Every structure is written in C-alpha cells, then in structure tokens.
C-alpha positions as CSV (number, residue, x, y, z in Angstrom):
1,M,163.0,75.5,110.8
2,S,160.4,74.1,113.2
3,S,158.8,70.8,112.2
4,S,155.4,72.4,112.6
5,T,156.2,75.0,109.9
6,H,154.4,74.3,106.7
7,W,155.3,75.9,103.4
8,N,153.2,75.9,100.3
9,S,154.6,76.4,96.8
10,T,153.0,79.9,96.5
11,E,154.8,81.0,99.7
12,E,158.1,79.6,98.4
13,T,157.7,81.4,95.1
14,A,156.8,84.7,96.8
15,L,159.8,84.5,99.1
16,I,162.2,83.9,96.2
17,N,160.7,86.7,94.1
18,F,160.9,89.1,97.1
19,L,164.6,88.3,97.5
20,V,165.2,88.7,93.8
21,E,163.6,92.2,94.0
22,H,165.9,93.1,96.9
23,R,169.1,91.3,95.7
24,A,170.9,94.6,96.0
25,E,170.7,94.2,99.8
26,A,172.4,90.8,99.7
27,G,175.9,90.5,101.2
28,D,179.0,89.2,99.4
29,N,178.2,85.6,100.6
30,G,174.7,85.7,99.1
31,N,172.9,86.1,102.4
32,F,170.5,88.8,103.6
33,K,170.2,90.8,106.8
34,K,167.5,90.0,109.3
35,S,165.6,93.2,108.4
36,V,165.1,91.8,104.8
37,F,163.6,88.6,106.1
38,E,161.4,90.5,108.5
39,R,159.9,92.4,105.6
40,A,159.7,89.3,103.5
41,A,157.7,87.6,106.3
42,T,155.2,90.5,106.2
43,H,155.1,90.2,102.4
44,I,154.2,86.5,102.3
45,A,151.9,86.5,105.3
46,P,148.6,86.7,103.3
47,L,149.6,83.5,101.4
48,L,149.5,81.3,104.6
49,T,147.3,78.2,104.2
50,K,148.4,76.1,107.2
51,G,150.2,76.4,110.5
52,P,151.2,79.5,112.5
53,P,152.4,82.7,110.8
54,K,156.0,82.4,109.7
55,Q,158.6,84.4,111.6
56,C,162.0,85.8,110.5
57,R,163.9,82.6,111.6
58,S,161.6,80.4,109.5
59,L,162.4,82.5,106.4
60,Q,166.1,82.4,107.1
61,N,166.1,78.7,107.5
62,K,164.1,78.4,104.2
63,W,166.6,80.5,102.4
64,A,169.4,78.3,103.8
65,A,167.6,75.2,102.5
66,F,167.2,76.9,99.0
67,R,171.0,77.6,98.9
68,K,171.7,74.0,99.8
69,M,169.3,72.7,97.1
70,Y,171.0,75.0,94.6
71,R,174.4,73.5,95.3
72,T,172.9,70.0,95.1
73,V,171.5,70.8,91.6
74,C,174.7,72.4,90.5
75,T,176.6,69.2,91.4
76,I,174.1,67.0,89.5
77,R,174.4,69.2,86.4
78,E,178.1,68.6,86.3
79,V,178.0,64.8,86.5
80,S,179.2,63.2,83.2
81,G,176.8,60.9,81.5
82,W,173.6,62.6,82.7
83,T,171.6,65.2,80.8
84,W,170.0,67.8,82.9
85,S,166.6,69.2,81.8
86,D,164.7,72.1,83.3
87,T,161.6,69.9,83.1
88,T,162.8,66.3,83.9
89,G,165.8,67.0,86.1
90,A,168.6,64.5,85.8
91,S,166.5,62.6,83.2
92,I,167.5,59.2,84.6
93,G,166.4,56.2,82.4
94,P,167.1,52.5,82.5
95,E,170.6,52.9,81.1
96,T,171.6,55.4,83.8
97,S,169.6,54.2,86.8
98,S,172.4,52.2,88.3
99,T,174.8,55.2,88.4
100,W,172.0,57.3,89.8
101,D,171.3,54.9,92.6
102,D,175.0,54.8,93.5
103,Y,175.1,58.6,93.5
104,V,172.0,59.0,95.7
105,A,173.5,56.5,98.2
106,K,176.3,59.0,98.8
107,H,174.3,62.2,98.1
108,P,170.7,61.6,99.5
109,D,169.8,65.3,98.9
110,A,169.8,64.6,95.1
111,K,167.0,62.1,95.3
112,P,164.1,64.5,94.4
113,F,165.8,65.4,91.1
114,R,165.9,62.0,89.5
115,N,163.3,62.9,86.9
116,K,162.1,66.3,88.2
117,A,163.7,69.7,87.9
118,W,163.7,72.5,90.4
119,I,161.6,75.4,89.1
120,H,163.4,78.0,91.3
121,F,167.0,77.1,90.1
122,N,167.5,80.1,87.8
123,K,166.2,82.7,90.2
124,V,168.2,81.3,93.2
125,A,171.3,81.2,90.9
126,S,170.9,85.0,90.3
127,L,171.1,85.5,94.1
128,M,174.2,83.4,94.7
129,P,177.6,85.1,95.0
130,S,179.6,85.4,91.8
131,H,183.1,84.1,91.7
132,S,184.1,85.7,88.4
133,V,187.0,88.1,88.6
134,S,187.8,90.6,85.9
135,A,191.4,89.5,85.7
136,N,191.7,90.6,82.0
137,V,190.8,94.2,82.5
138,F,193.5,96.4,81.0
139,H,195.2,98.8,83.4
140,P,197.5,101.2,81.5
141,L,199.2,102.6,84.7
142,A,200.0,99.2,86.0
143,T,201.4,98.1,82.7
144,Q,203.6,101.2,82.5
145,A,204.9,100.9,86.0
146,T,205.8,97.3,85.5
147,Q,207.7,98.1,82.3
148,D,209.6,101.0,84.0
149,L,210.6,98.7,86.8
150,E,211.8,96.0,84.4
151,D,213.8,98.5,82.5
152,N,215.5,99.8,85.6
153,T,216.3,96.4,87.1
154,A,217.9,94.6,84.1
155,A,220.0,91.7,85.1
156,P,223.8,91.9,84.2
157,A,225.0,89.9,81.3
158,P,227.0,86.8,82.2
159,T,230.8,87.2,82.4
160,Q,233.3,84.6,81.1
161,Q,233.5,83.0,84.5
162,D,229.7,82.7,84.9
163,T,229.1,81.1,81.5
164,P,228.1,77.4,81.8
165,E,230.2,74.8,80.1
166,D,227.5,73.6,77.7
167,D,224.8,76.0,76.5
168,S,222.0,73.7,75.2
169,S,219.4,76.5,74.5
170,S,218.5,77.1,70.9
171,D,216.0,79.4,69.1
172,N,215.3,76.7,66.6
173,E,214.2,73.2,67.8
174,E,215.4,71.5,64.7
175,D,218.9,73.0,65.1
176,A,218.9,71.7,68.7
177,L,218.0,68.2,67.6
178,A,220.6,68.2,64.8
179,A,223.4,69.4,67.2
180,P,226.2,66.9,67.8
181,V,226.3,65.1,71.2
182,S,228.6,67.0,73.6
183,T,232.0,65.3,74.3
184,G,232.2,66.8,77.7
185,K,235.0,69.2,76.7
186,R,234.8,72.8,77.7
187,T,233.7,75.0,74.8
188,R,235.9,77.9,73.9
189,E,234.7,81.2,75.3
190,P,234.6,84.3,73.2
191,T,237.8,86.2,73.2
192,T,236.1,89.4,74.3
193,P,233.2,88.9,76.7
194,A,230.1,91.0,76.5
195,P,230.2,94.1,78.7
196,A,228.1,93.7,81.9
197,A,225.0,95.9,82.1
198,K,224.9,98.2,85.0
199,R,222.3,97.2,87.6
200,V,220.1,100.1,88.5
201,R,218.2,100.1,91.8
202,A,214.5,100.9,91.6
203,S,214.0,104.4,92.9
204,A,211.5,105.5,95.5
205,G,209.5,107.1,92.7
206,V,209.1,103.8,90.9
207,S,207.9,102.1,94.1
208,A,205.4,104.8,94.6
209,L,204.2,104.4,91.0
210,Q,203.8,100.7,91.6
211,E,201.6,101.4,94.6
212,V,199.4,103.8,92.6
213,A,199.1,101.3,89.8
214,A,198.0,98.6,92.2
215,S,195.3,100.9,93.6
216,V,194.1,101.7,90.1
217,A,194.1,98.0,89.2
218,R,191.9,97.2,92.2
219,F,189.6,100.1,91.3
220,G,189.3,98.7,87.8
221,D,188.2,95.3,89.1
222,V,185.5,96.9,91.3
223,L,184.4,99.1,88.4
224,A,184.2,96.2,86.0
225,A,182.1,94.2,88.4
226,A,179.8,97.1,88.9
227,L,179.3,97.7,85.2
228,A,178.8,94.0,84.4
229,P,175.4,93.2,83.0
230,P,172.9,91.7,85.6
231,P,172.4,87.9,85.4
232,V,169.5,86.5,83.5
233,L,166.8,85.9,86.2
234,V,164.5,83.7,84.2
235,N,164.4,81.7,80.9
236,P,163.5,83.7,77.8
237,T,159.8,84.0,77.1
238,P,159.7,81.4,74.2
239,R,161.4,78.8,76.4
240,R,159.0,79.4,79.3
241,R,156.0,79.2,77.0
242,L,157.2,75.9,75.5
243,D,158.0,74.5,79.0
244,A,154.5,75.4,80.2
245,I,152.8,73.8,77.1
246,A,154.9,70.6,77.5
247,A,154.1,70.4,81.2
248,A,150.4,70.9,80.5
249,R,150.3,68.1,77.9
250,K,152.0,65.8,80.4
251,H,150.0,66.6,83.6
252,E,146.6,67.8,82.4
253,T,145.4,64.5,81.0
254,W,142.0,65.0,82.7
255,L,141.2,67.9,80.2
256,R,139.3,67.2,77.1
257,R,141.1,68.2,73.8
258,F,139.3,71.5,73.3
259,Q,139.9,72.4,77.0
260,L,143.6,71.7,76.6
261,L,143.7,73.8,73.5
262,A,142.1,76.7,75.4
263,L,144.8,76.4,78.1
264,I,147.5,76.4,75.5
265,D,146.0,79.5,73.9
266,I,146.3,81.2,77.3
267,F,150.0,80.3,77.5
268,R,150.5,81.6,73.9
269,T,149.2,85.1,74.8
270,D,150.2,85.5,78.5
271,V,153.7,84.6,79.6
272,T,152.7,85.4,83.2
273,A,150.2,82.6,83.1
274,C,153.1,80.3,82.0
275,D,155.2,81.4,85.0
276,V,152.3,80.8,87.4
277,Y,151.5,77.4,86.0
278,L,155.1,76.2,86.1
279,S,155.4,77.4,89.8
280,L,152.4,75.2,90.7
281,L,153.7,71.9,89.2
282,D,154.6,70.6,92.7
283,D,151.0,71.1,94.0
284,D,148.6,69.0,91.9
285,E,145.4,70.1,93.7
286,L,146.2,73.8,93.6
287,R,147.3,73.6,90.0
288,V,144.2,71.8,88.8
289,E,142.0,74.4,90.6
290,W,144.0,77.2,88.9
291,V,143.7,75.6,85.5
292,A,139.9,75.2,86.0
293,S,139.6,78.9,86.8
294,Q,141.6,79.9,83.8
295,I,139.5,78.0,81.2
296,N,136.2,78.8,83.0
297,L,135.3,75.3,84.1
298,P,132.2,75.5,86.3
299,N,133.4,73.3,89.3
300,P,136.8,72.4,90.9
301,I,138.0,69.1,89.4
302,S,140.9,68.2,91.7
303,S,139.3,64.8,92.1
304,F,140.1,64.0,88.5
305,V,143.8,64.0,89.2
C-alpha cells in the first residue's frame, strides 16, 4: 500500500462490511478475487476524505493488513496471565506491564493492543478460513466395509512353536501384580494347541466396497461443512449496547449529565447507533461530531476533546 494512501475509520468499516456480505466469494485461504476488491473500491469511493481514490491494489493490501492484525490479536488472546477484553484489549496493568514489554519487544505488531481492543476482530474472524474438520461424522458404509475387511483378514491363532515363553498379559491388573516372579523356566504348553484360523484374502469386491466407503466419507465431510451454521459475525445485541454505553461514559466526558443520558437513551433503543459509535472510537474528532448530531447539539464541539 502506497505511503500516500490514507484510510479513515469509516472506509475501513465499509470495506470489512462489504467483504462480510460477499464472504461466499472468498477462497479456501480466506482471500478474495481481484474482481471483488474492484467492486469494493467502487463501494467505498464516496467515503474518501483524503488522498487519491483507492484502487484495487490498495484494498488488497488493506485486507492483507487486516489478516495480519487478526493473527496478532489471536496470539495475544492465547497468552497466559493476560485477560483480553473487547474494550481494553490485553488489559495490561502495573502487575503485567513487564511481561507485556518483553512480549512487544519480540512482537512489535502487538503494541497497539496494550489497553485497546480491535473493533473489527469478530467480523474479520468470520472471514478467515476454518480449520475444523468433521472427523466425528458417522459413515455407515465406511463402518460396514471396515468390519467386513477385518472379518475376512483375521490373523491365525499362535501355534505351539510361536507361543512366547512367558505370557505376561492379564485381563485383571491386580492378578498381574499378584503373579509370582518368573523363574526363567519355560512354561508348559497346552497338550492340544488351538486350531489355527484360516487366513482369507480380501476379495476384489471388498476392495471396491472400501473405495466406495471412502468416497462416501469424503462426501459426508463436505456435506457436514456445508450444513454447519454460519459463524457469529457480531456480538449479541445486549453486549454491543453495553459496550457502547461503557465507551461513552469513558470517552464523552465533555458532555453534561443530561446530554450523556440522552446519548445512552439512543443506544438503548437503536443498536445500529451502538455499532456506528463503536466503529468511530479510533477517530475522536469524527466521533464527537457524530455524537453532537445525534443529541442535537447546535454546534460541533470537537475542540472540547
């Protein structure tokens, strides 16, 4: 991405929402074709506030940066001793600051998330490739074919010459522990050895059945993946509403009490307003102007922040 390319938060949100709406066009690796990014460039063009219009390459680079940021956040969330929050990121305090500093020294991309989350994490997560495999899907034909093959290829019973000198196996662990120590003498073999079972070669029909069962198993995996419920794209409505109210209490300290109550009332009745507000947390000036317009303040008050 060119150094002259400037992205505002509204453009970033619009790009991610566009890709979420077209996630069916994503490849197995979570990437999109050039034609998708070309349409996305047209979609976000009216949101441009600075710099030249964004071309397809700029959007491809931005998506690559989002994927890298997603992997960075996933790694942070797995670190033992830290508590990830969708509002305060890694939530680093005095007691964990030293471990954080050591971590950032080796992983500089993690630095922005010390006490700030990434508002696009859940949506980007829904676009990343899934590694889950439906290994537990029951395949009746595969089970039957395997059973038939086992029945037809039973190993012969050991003869008198093949029997080891000291059979230490036991069905009961206590009996095995209580057994006397072997003196090294050869144990007496049964007078009449068990008859050897006849080995039966797997027929061509069984081999064909195995191939059919394997094909059905693969089809079952594909079908299970297709019927799997779609991933949750966003947090549930109550969670988003609470996050918006908590963020407003933290950031909108310039509002008077009755004005803050008016904003909270908007969040209570309009979850879309919660989403828009949360997407503007990284742009103070734009956020303040938006809040002023929502509660009908007469003049922009960005200078209060």
